[in-house]
C-alpha positions in Angstrom: 4.9 -8.3 19.5 2.4 -8.7 16.7 -0.6 -6.5 16.1 -3.9 -7.6 14.7 -3.3 -11.0 16.2 -6.9 -12.1 16.4 -7.2 -13.2 12.7 -5.5 -13.3 9.3 -1.8 -12.7 8.8 -1.5 -11.2 12.3 -2.6 -14.5 13.9 -0.4 -16.5 11.5 2.6 -14.3 12.4 2.0 -14.8 16.1 1.9 -18.6 15.5 5.2 -18.5 13.5 6.9 -16.3 16.1 5.8 -18.6 18.9 6.9 -21.7 17.0 10.4 -20.1 16.7 10.6 -19.8 20.5 9.7 -16.1 21.0 7.5 -14.9 23.8 4.7 -13.4 21.8 2.5 -10.5 22.9 -0.6 -10.7 20.9 -2.1 -7.2 20.6 -5.7 -7.3 19.5 -9.0 -5.4 19.8 -11.0 -8.6 19.9 -9.7 -10.4 23.0 -11.9 -13.5 22.6 -10.8 -14.1 19.0 -7.2 -13.6 20.0 -7.5 -16.0 22.9 -9.0 -18.6 20.4 -5.9 -18.1 18.3 -3.6 -18.5 21.3 -5.3 -21.7 22.4 -5.1 -23.1 18.8 -1.4 -22.4 18.8 -0.9 -24.0 22.2 -2.7 -27.1 21.0 -0.2 -27.3 18.1 2.9 -26.1 20.1 2.3 -26.8 23.8 5.6 -25.1 24.7 4.6 -21.8 23.0 4.8 -18.7 25.2 2.0 -16.2 24.3 -0.2 -13.7 26.0 -3.1 -11.5 24.8 -3.3 -7.8 25.4 -6.1 -5.5 24.4 -5.3 -2.8 21.8 -7.6 -0.7 19.7 -5.3 1.3 17.3 -8.1 3.7 16.4 -8.0 5.1 19.9 -5.0 7.0 21.2 -6.2 6.4 24.8 -6.2 2.6 24.1 -2.7 2.8 22.6 -1.4 4.7 25.6 -3.0 2.2 28.1 -1.5 -0.7 26.1 1.9 0.8 26.3 1.6 1.5 30.0 0.4 -2.1 30.7 3.2 -3.5 28.6 5.8 -1.4 30.4 4.4 -2.6 33.8 5.1 -6.2 32.6 8.8 -5.4 32.5 9.4 -7.5 29.4 12.1 -6.9 26.8 11.0 -6.1 23.2 13.1 -7.3 20.2 10.5 -7.3 17.4 7.6 -5.1 16.8 5.3 -5.9 13.9 2.8 -3.2 13.1 0.2 -5.3 11.3 -3.3 -4.4 12.3 -5.4 -2.3 9.9 -8.7 -1.5 8.2 -9.3 -1.2 4.5 -11.6 1.0 2.3 -14.0 1.9 5.1 -16.8 4.4 4.6 -15.9 7.8 5.9 -15.8 8.2 9.6 -13.7 9.9 12.3 -12.0 8.1 15.2 -12.7 9.0 18.8 -9.8 11.5 18.5 -11.3 13.2 15.4 -9.0 11.7 12.8 -10.1 10.0 9.6 -10.5 6.4 10.5 -8.2 4.6 8.1 -5.4 7.1 8.7 -6.0 6.9 12.5 -6.0 3.1 12.6 -3.4 2.2 10.0 -0.9 5.0 10.6 -1.4 7.2 13.7 -2.1 4.4 16.1 1.0 2.5 14.9 3.1 5.7 15.1 2.1 6.3 18.7 2.6 2.7 19.7 6.0 2.6 18.2 6.9 5.9 19.7 5.9 4.7 23.2 7.7 1.4 22.9 11.0 2.7 21.4 12.8 3.2 24.7 12.1 -0.4 25.6 13.3 -1.6 22.2 16.5 0.5 22.5 17.2 -0.8 26.0 16.6 -4.4 24.8 19.0 -4.1 21.9 21.7 -2.5 24.1 21.5 -5.1 26.8 21.1 -8.2 24.5 23.4 -6.9 21.8 20.8 -8.3 19.4 19.4 -6.2 16.5 15.8 -5.0 17.2 13.4 -5.0 14.2 10.4 -2.9 13.5 8.2 -4.1 10.7 5.4 -2.0 9.2 2.9 -3.9 7.1 2.0 -1.6 4.2 0.6 -2.6 0.8 1.0 -2.1 -2.9 -2.2 -0.1 -2.3 0.1 2.8 -1.3 0.4 3.5 -5.0 -3.3 4.5 -5.1 -2.9 7.3 -2.5 -4.2 10.8 -3.3 -2.0 12.5 -5.9 -0.3 14.7 -3.3 0.5 11.6 -1.2 -0.6 12.8 2.2 -3.5 15.2 2.4 -2.3 17.1 5.4 -4.7 20.0 4.9 -7.7 17.8 3.9 -7.2 14.7 6.0 -10.8 14.9 7.4 -12.4 16.2 4.2 -15.5 14.1 3.8 -16.6 15.7 0.5 -13.4 14.7 -1.3 -13.0 11.4 0.6 -12.2 8.3 -1.5 -12.2 4.9 0.3 -9.4 3.5 -1.9 -7.2 6.7 -2.0 -7.6 7.1 1.8 -6.4 3.5 2.3 -3.5 4.2 -0.1 -2.6 7.3 1.9 -2.5 5.3 5.1 -0.3 2.6 3.6 2.0 5.2 2.1 2.3 6.6 5.6 3.4 3.2 6.8 6.3 3.2 4.4 7.3 6.8 5.1 7.2 6.1 8.9 9.5 3.1 8.6 11.9 5.1 6.4 12.0 8.0 8.8 12.6 5.6 11.7 15.4 4.0 9.8 17.0 7.4 9.1 16.8 8.4 12.8 18.2 5.1 14.0 21.2 5.4 11.7 21.7 9.0 12.9 21.6 7.9 16.6 23.6 4.7 16.0 20.8 2.6 17.4 20.9 -1.2 16.7 17.3 -1.3 15.4 16.1 -1.7 11.9 12.8 -0.4 10.4 11.3 -1.7 7.2 7.9 -1.9 5.5 6.4 -4.5 3.2 3.6 -5.6 0.9 2.2 -8.9 2.2 0.6 -9.8 -1.1 -3.0 -9.9 -2.1 -4.6 -12.1 0.5 -7.9 -13.7 1.1 -8.9 -12.0 4.4 -11.9 -10.0 5.7 -10.3 -6.6 5.0 -12.6 -6.0 2.0 -15.8 -6.6 3.9 -16.8 -2.9 3.4 -16.8 -3.5 -0.4 -19.2 -6.3 -0.8 -18.9 -6.9 -4.5 -15.1 -6.8 -4.5 -15.1 -9.0 -1.4 -17.3 -11.7 -3.1 -15.1 -11.6 -6.3 -11.9 -11.9 -4.3 -13.1 -14.9 -2.4 -14.2 -16.7 -5.5 -11.9 -15.8 -8.4 -9.2 -14.8 -5.9 -8.5 -18.3 -4.8 -6.9 -18.8 -8.2 -4.5 -15.9 -7.8 -4.4 -14.6 -4.3 -2.2 -15.8 -1.4 -3.5 -17.8 1.5 -2.9 -16.4 5.0 0.2 -18.5 5.5 1.7 -17.2 2.3 0.6 -13.7 3.1 2.4 -13.7 6.5 5.6 -15.1 5.0 7.2 -11.8 4.1 6.7 -10.1 7.5 8.0 -13.2 9.2 11.0 -13.2 7.0 11.8 -9.5 7.6 11.2 -10.0 11.4 13.2 -13.2 11.8 15.5 -14.1 8.9 19.3 -13.6 9.0 19.0 -12.4 5.4 17.3 -9.2 6.6 20.0 -8.4 9.2 21.2 -4.9 8.9 18.7 -4.0 6.2 16.7 -0.9 7.2 14.6 1.7 5.5 13.6 -0.7 2.7 10.4 -2.0 1.2 9.8 -5.7 0.7 7.5 -8.0 -1.2 7.6 -11.8 -1.5 10.5 -11.8 0.9 12.7 -9.7 -1.4 13.5 -6.1 -1.7 11.0 -4.3 -3.9 10.8 -0.7 -5.3 8.0 1.4 -3.8 6.5 4.5 -5.4 8.4 7.8 -5.8 6.2 9.3 -3.0 7.2 6.5 -0.7 10.9 7.4 -1.2 10.4 11.2 -0.6 12.4 11.8 2.6 11.1 15.4 3.0 7.5 14.0 2.9 8.5 11.5 5.5 9.9 14.2 7.8 6.8 16.3 7.3 4.6 13.3 8.1 6.6 12.6 11.3 6.1 16.1 12.6 2.5 16.2 11.6 1.7 12.9 13.3 3.6 13.9 16.4 1.4 17.0 16.7 -1.7 14.8 16.3 -0.7 12.4 19.1 0.4 15.0 21.6 -2.5 17.4 20.9 
């Protein structure tokens, strides 16, 4: 299962997974765009097995409906790639009253993973094949607020920073994967959880910062990755034998990489887990 599959590295990841023979569930908010991607992949690989399902990660109701619809399909689930996201958006709250970047990039993925875990555990037991959860984070996690996660000021518009809020959400992606890995090890579950930086990529994520967007699309072609290169690390962590048994780690350029000190703070990860669980069950 690949999120954000209607464009960018999510679409490319779905293409790679399908080419490797996986049945791919393409989770996307824009169904028409995702269907265009599916048709393009089928034209290239007629035997590809893919389906599109609607998912708006900024809405907890949408995440729950998606999980219910997926469960009704009765499909196994070996690989979950939490890829969709927004970047540096102006301040706004989600339908659930949560700051939009945190809601979309972290809370929606947290709930989705939580609701799909039993299916993943069942699949790994019955298939005896390692399950893999991949959280697409970013080196932007290093620009989070100084306290890491602003639990008491999450929705504070006055002190809101587009970049720091993005960094906070990407830090949360790493902490979430690390805490999942800790829990899987404790339970003896045959599932790994990792996070990664896909690289600086030419996509539409910076559309909310027009000047930076223009600069990235002009000068960036000299130094930034294209979409295929950007998707390479998450495909590696999801599929490659070299990632087998590796869990609770941060990757970049298909290699292990050292995240920030905040990202390695196990107590912060536990606190974030409890805090997010309260948000999604409220």
